[in-house]
A tleap script that builds the chain and sets N, CA, C and O, in Angstrom:
source leaprc.protein.ff14SB
mol = sequence {
  NMET LYS THR THR VAL ASP ILE PRO GLU LYS
  THR LEU LYS ASP SER ILE LYS TYR SER GLY
  ALA SER THR LYS ARG ASP ALA ILE LEU ALA
  ALA MET ASP ASP TYR ASN HIE ARG GLN ARG
  VAL LEU ALA PHE SER GLU ARG ILE ARG LYS
  ASN PRO LEU LYS LEU MET ASP ASN ASP GLU
  ILE GLU ALA ALA ASP VAL ALA GLU SER THR
  ARG GLN LEU ALA ASP TYR GLN ALA ARG ALA
  SER CGLU
}
set mol.1.N position { 0.844 -1.156 0.000 }
set mol.1.CA position { 0.000 0.000 0.000 }
set mol.1.C position { 0.898 1.231 0.000 }
set mol.1.O position { 1.803 1.352 0.826 }
set mol.2.N position { 0.649 2.107 -0.899 }
set mol.2.CA position { 1.449 3.328 -0.970 }
set mol.2.C position { 0.803 4.390 -0.102 }
set mol.2.O position { -0.414 4.569 -0.104 }
set mol.3.N position { 1.657 5.097 0.647 }
set mol.3.CA position { 1.192 6.136 1.554 }
set mol.3.C position { 2.223 7.253 1.561 }
set mol.3.O position { 3.426 7.009 1.457 }
set mol.4.N position { 1.741 8.464 1.683 }
set mol.4.CA position { 2.637 9.603 1.811 }
set mol.4.C position { 2.507 10.121 3.233 }
set mol.4.O position { 1.408 10.431 3.692 }
set mol.5.N position { 3.633 10.214 3.924 }
set mol.5.CA position { 3.634 10.720 5.296 }
set mol.5.C position { 4.767 11.720 5.465 }
set mol.5.O position { 5.778 11.660 4.766 }
set mol.6.N position { 4.583 12.624 6.389 }
set mol.6.CA position { 5.614 13.621 6.692 }
set mol.6.C position { 6.274 13.190 7.998 }
set mol.6.O position { 5.700 13.348 9.075 }
set mol.7.N position { 7.491 12.642 7.892 }
set mol.7.CA position { 8.227 12.160 9.055 }
set mol.7.C position { 9.402 13.095 9.276 }
set mol.7.O position { 10.163 13.357 8.345 }
set mol.8.N position { 9.567 13.608 10.497 }
set mol.8.CA position { 10.716 14.484 10.758 }
set mol.8.C position { 12.021 13.772 10.377 }
set mol.8.O position { 12.206 12.591 10.670 }
set mol.9.N position { 12.901 14.499 9.732 }
set mol.9.CA position { 14.133 13.902 9.206 }
set mol.9.C position { 14.980 13.240 10.289 }
set mol.9.O position { 15.519 12.154 10.074 }
set mol.10.N position { 15.105 13.887 11.458 }
set mol.10.CA position { 15.906 13.302 12.529 }
set mol.10.C position { 15.291 11.972 13.000 }
set mol.10.O position { 16.012 11.012 13.272 }
set mol.11.N position { 13.988 11.928 13.091 }
set mol.11.CA position { 13.311 10.697 13.516 }
set mol.11.C position { 13.580 9.574 12.528 }
set mol.11.O position { 13.866 8.444 12.922 }
set mol.12.N position { 13.488 9.890 11.253 }
set mol.12.CA position { 13.720 8.879 10.225 }
set mol.12.C position { 15.189 8.451 10.218 }
set mol.12.O position { 15.482 7.261 10.095 }
set mol.13.N position { 16.108 9.398 10.349 }
set mol.13.CA position { 17.528 9.041 10.383 }
set mol.13.C position { 17.847 8.155 11.587 }
set mol.13.O position { 18.608 7.194 11.477 }
set mol.14.N position { 17.256 8.489 12.737 }
set mol.14.CA position { 17.462 7.645 13.918 }
set mol.14.C position { 16.900 6.242 13.687 }
set mol.14.O position { 17.512 5.252 14.089 }
set mol.15.N position { 15.748 6.158 13.047 }
set mol.15.CA position { 15.152 4.850 12.760 }
set mol.15.C position { 16.055 4.020 11.854 }
set mol.15.O position { 16.224 2.818 12.062 }
set mol.16.N position { 16.625 4.665 10.861 }
set mol.16.CA position { 17.548 3.970 9.955 }
set mol.16.C position { 18.780 3.515 10.737 }
set mol.16.O position { 19.238 2.382 10.588 }
set mol.17.N position { 19.305 4.405 11.566 }
set mol.17.CA position { 20.509 4.102 12.339 }
set mol.17.C position { 20.272 2.927 13.294 }
set mol.17.O position { 21.054 1.977 13.305 }
set mol.18.N position { 19.218 2.981 14.083 }
set mol.18.CA position { 18.994 1.976 15.117 }
set mol.18.C position { 18.436 0.665 14.575 }
set mol.18.O position { 18.616 -0.384 15.194 }
set mol.19.N position { 17.764 0.710 13.434 }
set mol.19.CA position { 17.226 -0.535 12.871 }
set mol.19.C position { 18.250 -1.248 11.997 }
set mol.19.O position { 18.119 -2.440 11.718 }
set mol.20.N position { 19.272 -0.508 11.567 }
set mol.20.CA position { 20.255 -1.094 10.666 }
set mol.20.C position { 19.719 -1.212 9.247 }
set mol.20.O position { 20.297 -1.907 8.411 }
set mol.21.N position { 18.623 -0.539 8.984 }
set mol.21.CA position { 18.004 -0.601 7.660 }
set mol.21.C position { 18.846 0.162 6.640 }
set mol.21.O position { 19.567 1.106 6.965 }
set mol.22.N position { 18.721 -0.289 5.398 }
set mol.22.CA position { 19.478 0.388 4.350 }
set mol.22.C position { 18.603 1.346 3.546 }
set mol.22.O position { 19.107 2.131 2.743 }
set mol.23.N position { 17.296 1.279 3.767 }
set mol.23.CA position { 16.385 2.186 3.057 }
set mol.23.C position { 15.395 2.785 4.044 }
set mol.23.O position { 15.190 2.258 5.138 }
set mol.24.N position { 14.785 3.890 3.643 }
set mol.24.CA position { 13.752 4.512 4.476 }
set mol.24.C position { 12.590 3.546 4.677 }
set mol.24.O position { 12.048 3.421 5.775 }
set mol.25.N position { 12.221 2.870 3.598 }
set mol.25.CA position { 11.108 1.917 3.666 }
set mol.25.C position { 11.391 0.831 4.698 }
set mol.25.O position { 10.533 0.517 5.524 }
set mol.26.N position { 12.590 0.258 4.653 }
set mol.26.CA position { 12.944 -0.802 5.608 }
set mol.26.C position { 12.937 -0.285 7.049 }
set mol.26.O position { 12.528 -0.993 7.969 }
set mol.27.N position { 13.393 0.953 7.234 }
set mol.27.CA position { 13.403 1.533 8.578 }
set mol.27.C position { 11.982 1.723 9.098 }
set mol.27.O position { 11.701 1.443 10.264 }
set mol.28.N position { 11.107 2.190 8.253 }
set mol.28.CA position { 9.707 2.390 8.655 }
set mol.28.C position { 9.049 1.044 8.958 }
set mol.28.O position { 8.318 0.915 9.940 }
set mol.29.N position { 9.308 0.049 8.118 }
set mol.29.CA position { 8.735 -1.276 8.373 }
set mol.29.C position { 9.263 -1.872 9.674 }
set mol.29.O position { 8.510 -2.486 10.430 }
set mol.30.N position { 10.550 -1.690 9.933 }
set mol.30.CA position { 11.127 -2.203 11.179 }
set mol.30.C position { 10.483 -1.522 12.383 }
set mol.30.O position { 10.170 -2.178 13.376 }
set mol.31.N position { 10.287 -0.220 12.297 }
set mol.31.CA position { 9.660 0.514 13.399 }
set mol.31.C position { 8.217 0.060 13.608 }
set mol.31.O position { 7.771 -0.104 14.744 }
set mol.32.N position { 7.498 -0.141 12.522 }
set mol.32.CA position { 6.107 -0.588 12.628 }
set mol.32.C position { 6.032 -2.011 13.171 }
set mol.32.O position { 5.181 -2.312 14.008 }
set mol.33.N position { 6.915 -2.885 12.700 }
set mol.33.CA position { 6.941 -4.259 13.214 }
set mol.33.C position { 7.245 -4.277 14.705 }
set mol.33.O position { 6.618 -5.014 15.466 }
set mol.34.N position { 8.220 -3.453 15.121 }
set mol.34.CA position { 8.578 -3.382 16.535 }
set mol.34.C position { 7.392 -2.880 17.356 }
set mol.34.O position { 7.087 -3.440 18.409 }
set mol.35.N position { 6.731 -1.844 16.888 }
set mol.35.CA position { 5.565 -1.302 17.594 }
set mol.35.C position { 4.469 -2.357 17.712 }
set mol.35.O position { 3.905 -2.561 18.788 }
set mol.36.N position { 4.175 -3.022 16.605 }
set mol.36.CA position { 3.118 -4.038 16.628 }
set mol.36.C position { 3.469 -5.180 17.573 }
set mol.36.O position { 2.605 -5.681 18.292 }
set mol.37.N position { 4.716 -5.589 17.575 }
set mol.37.CA position { 5.155 -6.655 18.483 }
set mol.37.C position { 4.959 -6.229 19.936 }
set mol.37.O position { 4.437 -6.990 20.750 }
set mol.38.N position { 5.379 -5.013 20.248 }
set mol.38.CA position { 5.232 -4.514 21.619 }
set mol.38.C position { 3.760 -4.457 22.043 }
set mol.38.O position { 3.426 -4.770 23.186 }
set mol.39.N position { 2.888 -4.058 21.119 }
set mol.39.CA position { 1.464 -3.997 21.443 }
set mol.39.C position { 0.881 -5.394 21.675 }
set mol.39.O position { 0.048 -5.582 22.561 }
set mol.40.N position { 1.321 -6.371 20.877 }
set mol.40.CA position { 0.853 -7.750 21.088 }
set mol.40.C position { 1.315 -8.270 22.439 }
set mol.40.O position { 0.557 -8.947 23.135 }
set mol.41.N position { 2.555 -7.961 22.818 }
set mol.41.CA position { 3.076 -8.393 24.122 }
set mol.41.C position { 2.282 -7.733 25.250 }
set mol.41.O position { 1.929 -8.394 26.227 }
set mol.42.N position { 2.003 -6.449 25.122 }
set mol.42.CA position { 1.210 -5.755 26.144 }
set mol.42.C position { -0.190 -6.343 26.258 }
set mol.42.O position { -0.697 -6.530 27.364 }
set mol.43.N position { -0.816 -6.636 25.125 }
set mol.43.CA position { -2.162 -7.220 25.145 }
set mol.43.C position { -2.136 -8.597 25.796 }
set mol.43.O position { -3.023 -8.935 26.579 }
set mol.44.N position { -1.125 -9.386 25.475 }
set mol.44.CA position { -1.005 -10.719 26.065 }
set mol.44.C position { -0.788 -10.619 27.570 }
set mol.44.O position { -1.425 -11.340 28.337 }
set mol.45.N position { 0.106 -9.731 27.999 }
set mol.45.CA position { 0.374 -9.602 29.434 }
set mol.45.C position { -0.863 -9.107 30.176 }
set mol.45.O position { -1.084 -9.485 31.327 }
set mol.46.N position { -1.662 -8.277 29.539 }
set mol.46.CA position { -2.905 -7.815 30.154 }
set mol.46.C position { -3.898 -8.979 30.308 }
set mol.46.O position { -4.568 -9.095 31.334 }
set mol.47.N position { -3.986 -9.834 29.285 }
set mol.47.CA position { -4.864 -11.017 29.385 }
set mol.47.C position { -4.404 -11.938 30.502 }
set mol.47.O position { -5.227 -12.475 31.243 }
set mol.48.N position { -3.086 -12.127 30.629 }
set mol.48.CA position { -2.553 -12.982 31.688 }
set mol.48.C position { -2.820 -12.348 33.057 }
set mol.48.O position { -3.143 -13.051 34.014 }
set mol.49.N position { -2.686 -11.031 33.148 }
set mol.49.CA position { -2.936 -10.351 34.416 }
set mol.49.C position { -4.389 -10.526 34.837 }
set mol.49.O position { -4.676 -10.745 36.014 }
set mol.50.N position { -5.307 -10.429 33.878 }
set mol.50.CA position { -6.734 -10.564 34.194 }
set mol.50.C position { -7.126 -12.008 34.473 }
set mol.50.O position { -7.997 -12.262 35.305 }
set mol.51.N position { -6.497 -12.954 33.792 }
set mol.51.CA position { -6.801 -14.375 33.947 }
set mol.51.C position { -5.498 -15.147 34.133 }
set mol.51.O position { -5.007 -15.765 33.189 }
set mol.52.N position { -4.932 -15.119 35.341 }
set mol.52.CA position { -3.637 -15.777 35.558 }
set mol.52.C position { -3.695 -17.273 35.247 }
set mol.52.O position { -4.713 -17.935 35.450 }
set mol.53.N position { -2.580 -17.774 34.754 }
set mol.53.CA position { -2.489 -19.198 34.488 }
set mol.53.C position { -2.479 -19.956 35.805 }
set mol.53.O position { -1.836 -19.535 36.767 }
set mol.54.N position { -3.188 -21.065 35.847 }
set mol.54.CA position { -3.186 -21.914 37.046 }
set mol.54.C position { -2.264 -23.081 36.736 }
set mol.54.O position { -2.620 -23.986 35.982 }
set mol.55.N position { -1.090 -23.050 37.317 }
set mol.55.CA position { -0.127 -24.119 37.112 }
set mol.55.C position { -0.212 -25.091 38.280 }
set mol.55.O position { -0.395 -24.688 39.429 }
set mol.56.N position { -0.078 -26.375 37.973 }
set mol.56.CA position { -0.128 -27.384 39.020 }
set mol.56.C position { 1.156 -27.338 39.839 }
set mol.56.O position { 2.242 -27.098 39.311 }
set mol.57.N position { 1.004 -27.577 41.156 }
set mol.57.CA position { 2.200 -27.705 41.978 }
set mol.57.C position { 2.649 -29.173 41.931 }
set mol.57.O position { 1.987 -30.004 41.309 }
set mol.58.N position { 3.754 -29.486 42.577 }
set mol.58.CA position { 4.328 -30.834 42.489 }
set mol.58.C position { 3.368 -31.899 43.006 }
set mol.58.O position { 3.269 -32.973 42.411 }
set mol.59.N position { 2.657 -31.626 44.102 }
set mol.59.CA position { 1.709 -32.611 44.645 }
set mol.59.C position { 0.592 -32.912 43.650 }
set mol.59.O position { 0.178 -34.062 43.507 }
set mol.60.N position { 0.108 -31.883 42.965 }
set mol.60.CA position { -0.955 -32.085 41.972 }
set mol.60.C position { -0.439 -32.877 40.771 }
set mol.60.O position { -1.158 -33.712 40.222 }
set mol.61.N position { 0.788 -32.621 40.370 }
set mol.61.CA position { 1.382 -33.379 39.256 }
set mol.61.C position { 1.543 -34.837 39.646 }
set mol.61.O position { 1.225 -35.732 38.862 }
set mol.62.N position { 2.036 -35.081 40.850 }
set mol.62.CA position { 2.201 -36.461 41.336 }
set mol.62.C position { 0.855 -37.172 41.387 }
set mol.62.O position { 0.755 -38.330 40.984 }
set mol.63.N position { -0.173 -36.500 41.874 }
set mol.63.CA position { -1.502 -37.102 41.953 }
set mol.63.C position { -2.031 -37.433 40.560 }
set mol.63.O position { -2.642 -38.483 40.364 }
set mol.64.N position { -1.802 -36.547 39.593 }
set mol.64.CA position { -2.239 -36.802 38.222 }
set mol.64.C position { -1.475 -37.986 37.637 }
set mol.64.O position { -2.059 -38.800 36.921 }
set mol.65.N position { -0.183 -38.095 37.929 }
set mol.65.CA position { 0.612 -39.237 37.456 }
set mol.65.C position { 0.092 -40.546 38.033 }
set mol.65.O position { -0.019 -41.540 37.315 }
set mol.66.N position { -0.230 -40.555 39.335 }
set mol.66.CA position { -0.755 -41.759 39.976 }
set mol.66.C position { -2.103 -42.134 39.367 }
set mol.66.O position { -2.358 -43.308 39.097 }
set mol.67.N position { -2.959 -41.147 39.152 }
set mol.67.CA position { -4.272 -41.406 38.560 }
set mol.67.C position { -4.124 -41.981 37.152 }
set mol.67.O position { -4.832 -42.921 36.790 }
set mol.68.N position { -3.217 -41.427 36.362 }
set mol.68.CA position { -2.999 -41.926 35.001 }
set mol.68.C position { -2.434 -43.347 35.029 }
set mol.68.O position { -2.862 -44.194 34.244 }
set mol.69.N position { -1.488 -43.616 35.915 }
set mol.69.CA position { -0.914 -44.964 36.025 }
set mol.69.C position { -1.969 -45.970 36.456 }
set mol.69.O position { -2.011 -47.091 35.949 }
set mol.70.N position { -2.813 -45.572 37.385 }
set mol.70.CA position { -3.889 -46.443 37.849 }
set mol.70.C position { -4.858 -46.751 36.716 }
set mol.70.O position { -5.297 -47.891 36.563 }
set mol.71.N position { -5.193 -45.732 35.917 }
set mol.71.CA position { -6.092 -45.937 34.781 }
set mol.71.C position { -5.468 -46.871 33.752 }
set mol.71.O position { -6.142 -47.754 33.222 }
set mol.72.N position { -4.189 -46.679 33.470 }
set mol.72.CA position { -3.503 -47.532 32.497 }
set mol.72.C position { -3.429 -48.972 32.988 }
set mol.72.O position { -3.597 -49.904 32.202 }
set mol.73.N position { -3.179 -49.162 34.280 }
set mol.73.CA position { -3.133 -50.508 34.844 }
set mol.73.C position { -4.500 -51.170 34.750 }
set mol.73.O position { -4.587 -52.347 34.398 }
set mol.74.N position { -5.559 -50.448 35.054 }
set mol.74.CA position { -6.911 -51.003 34.961 }
set mol.74.C position { -7.228 -51.374 33.507 }
set mol.74.O position { -7.825 -52.422 33.259 }
set mol.75.N position { -6.839 -50.537 32.551 }
set mol.75.CA position { -7.068 -50.858 31.133 }
set mol.75.C position { -6.300 -52.118 30.739 }
set mol.75.O position { -6.838 -52.980 30.045 }
set mol.76.N position { -5.058 -52.228 31.174 }
set mol.76.CA position { -4.225 -53.380 30.870 }
set mol.76.C position { -4.840 -54.659 31.463 }
set mol.76.O position { -4.918 -55.687 30.791 }
set mol.77.N position { -5.267 -54.583 32.707 }
set mol.77.CA position { -5.856 -55.748 33.354 }
set mol.77.C position { -7.166 -56.151 32.693 }
set mol.77.O position { -7.464 -57.341 32.587 }
set mol.78.N position { -7.955 -55.170 32.243 }
set mol.78.CA position { -9.215 -55.467 31.562 }
set mol.78.C position { -8.942 -56.176 30.235 }
set mol.78.O position { -9.638 -57.129 29.884 }
set mol.79.N position { -7.938 -55.716 29.505 }
set mol.79.CA position { -7.598 -56.360 28.229 }
set mol.79.C position { -7.009 -57.751 28.455 }
set mol.79.O position { -7.249 -58.655 27.655 }
set mol.80.N position { -6.254 -57.933 29.514 }
set mol.80.CA position { -5.618 -59.211 29.800 }
set mol.80.C position { -6.632 -60.274 30.204 }
set mol.80.O position { -6.417 -61.462 29.963 }
set mol.81.N position { -7.731 -59.855 30.814 }
set mol.81.CA position { -8.732 -60.838 31.266 }
set mol.81.C position { -9.762 -61.167 30.183 }
set mol.81.O position { -10.636 -62.003 30.411 }
set mol.82.N position { -9.681 -60.550 29.046 }
set mol.82.CA position { -10.636 -60.825 27.959 }
set mol.82.C position { -10.375 -62.154 27.303 }
set mol.82.O position { -11.087 -62.534 26.373 }
savepdb mol mol.pdb
quit
């Protein structure tokens, strides 16, 4: 998409310098990509803040392992008695 924008020369030169871009277009794209990435990270962190992840502690993991092993043993025994 072609667009005409008025960007202060110092801002554009700094963008070229810090992005390592070789063209104005590449510098603008790098700046936009960086901005979009930062916004996605902020949105994700806000979602996590509102709905924190519930991670199992070691006791819960051990209990889940025992339950799974018990289920597998029962399945094995059921198949063996057929």
